[in-house]
One Martini backbone bead per residue (centre of mass of N, CA, C, O) as a GRO file, in nm:
protein
  167
    1MET     BB    1   0.093   0.038   0.026
    2PRO     BB    2   0.089   0.351  -0.024
    3ARG     BB    3   0.191   0.640   0.085
    4ARG     BB    4   0.038   0.893   0.258
    5SER     BB    5  -0.060   1.193   0.310
    6GLN     BB    6  -0.137   1.411   0.559
    7SER     BB    7  -0.360   1.565   0.405
    8TRP     BB    8  -0.529   1.315   0.337
    9ASP     BB    9  -0.573   1.218   0.626
   10ALA     BB   10  -0.715   1.479   0.712
   11LEU     BB   11  -0.953   1.447   0.519
   12VAL     BB   12  -1.060   1.180   0.625
   13ASN     BB   13  -1.106   1.284   0.914
   14ALA     BB   14  -1.305   1.507   0.826
   15VAL     BB   15  -1.518   1.311   0.715
   16PHE     BB   16  -1.571   1.163   0.972
   17LEU     BB   17  -1.662   1.416   1.125
   18ALA     BB   18  -1.889   1.504   0.931
   19ALA     BB   19  -2.056   1.251   0.969
   20GLY     BB   20  -2.100   1.288   1.273
   21VAL     BB   21  -2.242   1.560   1.248
   22ALA     BB   22  -2.473   1.463   1.066
   23TYR     BB   23  -2.584   1.262   1.271
   24GLY     BB   24  -2.643   1.481   1.482
   25VAL     BB   25  -2.841   1.643   1.308
   26GLN     BB   26  -3.039   1.413   1.274
   27LEU     BB   27  -3.114   1.396   1.574
   28ILE     BB   28  -3.226   1.680   1.594
   29LEU     BB   29  -3.448   1.642   1.379
   30LEU     BB   30  -3.590   1.418   1.531
   31GLY     BB   31  -3.659   1.589   1.776
   32MET     BB   32  -3.828   1.795   1.618
   33LEU     BB   33  -4.040   1.599   1.524
   34HIS     BB   34  -4.135   1.509   1.807
   35LEU     BB   35  -4.195   1.794   1.935
   36GLY     BB   36  -4.372   1.909   1.668
   37GLY     BB   37  -4.550   1.676   1.649
   38ARG     BB   38  -4.855   1.461   1.622
   39TYR     BB   39  -4.695   1.219   1.731
   40SER     BB   40  -4.612   0.938   1.888
   41ILE     BB   41  -4.320   0.805   2.000
   42ILE     BB   42  -4.438   0.515   2.057
   43SER     BB   43  -4.697   0.455   1.835
   44HIS     BB   44  -4.507   0.575   1.608
   45ALA     BB   45  -4.355   0.608   1.325
   46VAL     BB   46  -4.128   0.801   1.171
   47SER     BB   47  -4.267   0.787   0.886
   48ASP     BB   48  -4.523   0.959   0.961
   49TYR     BB   49  -4.371   1.239   0.912
   50GLY     BB   50  -4.398   1.202   0.582
   51VAL     BB   51  -4.690   1.313   0.654
   52GLY     BB   52  -4.768   1.622   0.589
   53GLY     BB   53  -4.644   1.893   0.776
   54THR     BB   54  -4.358   1.714   0.827
   55ARG     BB   55  -4.223   1.637   0.554
   56ARG     BB   56  -3.988   1.837   0.516
   57LEU     BB   57  -3.833   1.754   0.774
   58PHE     BB   58  -3.813   1.455   0.698
   59ILE     BB   59  -3.645   1.498   0.444
   60ALA     BB   60  -3.408   1.632   0.582
   61TYR     BB   61  -3.345   1.399   0.771
   62GLY     BB   62  -3.291   1.191   0.543
   63LEU     BB   63  -3.068   1.345   0.380
   64VAL     BB   64  -2.865   1.369   0.609
   65GLY     BB   65  -2.836   1.062   0.647
   66CYS     BB   66  -2.734   1.001   0.363
   67LEU     BB   67  -2.484   1.179   0.375
   68ALA     BB   68  -2.355   1.042   0.618
   69SER     BB   69  -2.332   0.760   0.493
   70ILE     BB   70  -2.150   0.839   0.254
   71MET     BB   71  -1.918   0.963   0.412
   72PHE     BB   72  -1.856   0.717   0.585
   73ALA     BB   73  -1.804   0.520   0.353
   74TRP     BB   74  -1.566   0.671   0.226
   75ALA     BB   75  -1.382   0.672   0.473
   76LEU     BB   76  -1.371   0.366   0.507
   77PHE     BB   77  -1.256   0.302   0.232
   78ASP     BB   78  -0.997   0.483   0.254
   79ASP     BB   79  -0.872   0.372   0.514
   80GLY     BB   80  -0.862   0.025   0.487
   81ARG     BB   81  -0.953  -0.128   0.777
   82PHE     BB   82  -1.225  -0.200   0.647
   83PRO     BB   83  -1.473  -0.372   0.541
   84ARG     BB   84  -1.642  -0.375   0.250
   85ARG     BB   85  -1.926  -0.446   0.352
   86GLY     BB   86  -1.974  -0.195   0.527
   87TRP     BB   87  -1.962   0.037   0.310
   88LEU     BB   88  -2.165  -0.088   0.112
   89CYS     BB   89  -2.407  -0.087   0.304
   90LEU     BB   90  -2.413   0.225   0.343
   91VAL     BB   91  -2.479   0.291   0.053
   92LEU     BB   92  -2.744   0.130   0.043
   93VAL     BB   93  -2.886   0.285   0.261
   94ALA     BB   94  -2.895   0.557   0.114
   95VAL     BB   95  -3.052   0.460  -0.134
   96LEU     BB   96  -3.299   0.340   0.019
   97ARG     BB   97  -3.381   0.607   0.167
   98LEU     BB   98  -3.479   0.744  -0.087
   99GLY     BB   99  -3.726   0.558  -0.110
  100VAL     BB  100  -3.852   0.637   0.159
  101LEU     BB  101  -3.888   0.941   0.072
  102ALA     BB  102  -4.054   0.900  -0.202
  103PHE     BB  103  -4.251   0.703  -0.023
  104PRO     BB  104  -4.515   0.726   0.145
  105THR     BB  105  -4.677   0.626   0.401
  106ASP     BB  106  -4.909   0.448   0.583
  107LEU     BB  107  -5.146   0.515   0.789
  108LYS     BB  108  -5.321   0.442   1.038
  109GLY     BB  109  -5.632   0.324   0.906
  110THR     BB  110  -5.544   0.299   0.619
  111ARG     BB  111  -5.525   0.223   0.304
  112PRO     BB  112  -5.336   0.045   0.117
  113THR     BB  113  -5.054   0.131  -0.084
  114ARG     BB  114  -4.810   0.145  -0.306
  115SER     BB  115  -4.638   0.351  -0.154
  116GLY     BB  116  -4.641   0.204   0.121
  117ARG     BB  117  -4.511  -0.060   0.024
  118LEU     BB  118  -4.249   0.068  -0.077
  119HIS     BB  119  -4.166   0.194   0.185
  120TYR     BB  120  -4.139  -0.070   0.344
  121ALA     BB  121  -3.930  -0.203   0.163
  122PHE     BB  122  -3.710   0.015   0.194
  123ALA     BB  123  -3.696   0.010   0.503
  124ILE     BB  124  -3.624  -0.287   0.549
  125ALA     BB  125  -3.368  -0.286   0.373
  126SER     BB  126  -3.217  -0.061   0.527
  127PHE     BB  127  -3.210  -0.207   0.800
  128ALA     BB  128  -3.056  -0.456   0.705
  129PHE     BB  129  -2.799  -0.303   0.602
  130LEU     BB  130  -2.735  -0.166   0.868
  131TYR     BB  131  -2.686  -0.420   1.028
  132MET     BB  132  -2.458  -0.530   0.844
  133ALA     BB  133  -2.268  -0.294   0.893
  134ILE     BB  134  -2.240  -0.323   1.197
  135ASP     BB  135  -2.146  -0.617   1.198
  136SER     BB  136  -1.888  -0.560   1.023
  137LEU     BB  137  -1.763  -0.302   1.196
  138HIS     BB  138  -1.748  -0.364   1.502
  139PRO     BB  139  -1.478  -0.509   1.570
  140ILE     BB  140  -1.281  -0.283   1.469
  141ALA     BB  141  -1.408  -0.040   1.606
  142PHE     BB  142  -1.376  -0.140   1.895
  143ALA     BB  143  -1.066  -0.167   1.886
  144LEU     BB  144  -1.007   0.133   1.820
  145VAL     BB  145  -1.148   0.260   2.061
  146ALA     BB  146  -0.999   0.108   2.281
  147LYS     BB  147  -0.717   0.207   2.200
  148ALA     BB  148  -0.785   0.517   2.225
  149ALA     BB  149  -0.878   0.494   2.542
  150ILE     BB  150  -0.631   0.412   2.709
  151ALA     BB  151  -0.468   0.671   2.759
  152PRO     BB  152  -0.684   0.843   2.905
  153LEU     BB  153  -0.741   0.633   3.129
  154VAL     BB  154  -0.455   0.625   3.243
  155GLY     BB  155  -0.444   0.932   3.301
  156LEU     BB  156  -0.699   0.909   3.513
  157ARG     BB  157  -0.593   0.726   3.745
  158TRP     BB  158  -0.505   0.950   3.954
  159LEU     BB  159  -0.801   1.002   4.057
  160PHE     BB  160  -0.840   0.702   4.194
  161ASP     BB  161  -0.601   0.604   4.363
  162PRO     BB  162  -0.612   0.791   4.615
  163ALA     BB  163  -0.900   0.707   4.697
  164ILE     BB  164  -0.842   0.408   4.739
  165CYS     BB  165  -0.595   0.435   4.938
  166SER     BB  166  -0.751   0.623   5.163
  167GLY     BB  167  -0.999   0.409   5.231
   0.00000   0.00000   0.00000
């Protein structure tokens, strides 16, 4: 593998960070949907926000998630330490979520429609590929996070040792 420049590595790290920020923005948009929406957080699916007055915010929520998934997939691909299956699944999640956004769901109590059935198919497929991405990426991601956390945790040991020894 050819040696990469520090500026390229910095770009990849920036894309990882941007993907994380985009996922954070998506969570904020989800909170806004729940707080300002007319649906119950417990008894309604998030897809219900894609119908009616909250549709525009739901579309923004979905598009931000798609962007985050694509950025994360590209950074994982370029990083080279992660399995191909993981980043390919994230790309498929983004593509399938576009289908979720394009076809509004059927609300409870309404007659099933072609759009609603397509929405469900895209949603189920996107959830399946998201699970496969997590399953594929989890072992190496956990190892990297654990490795990165060791130094700060060892550095914080001084906070706990005196308390343990003096008790």
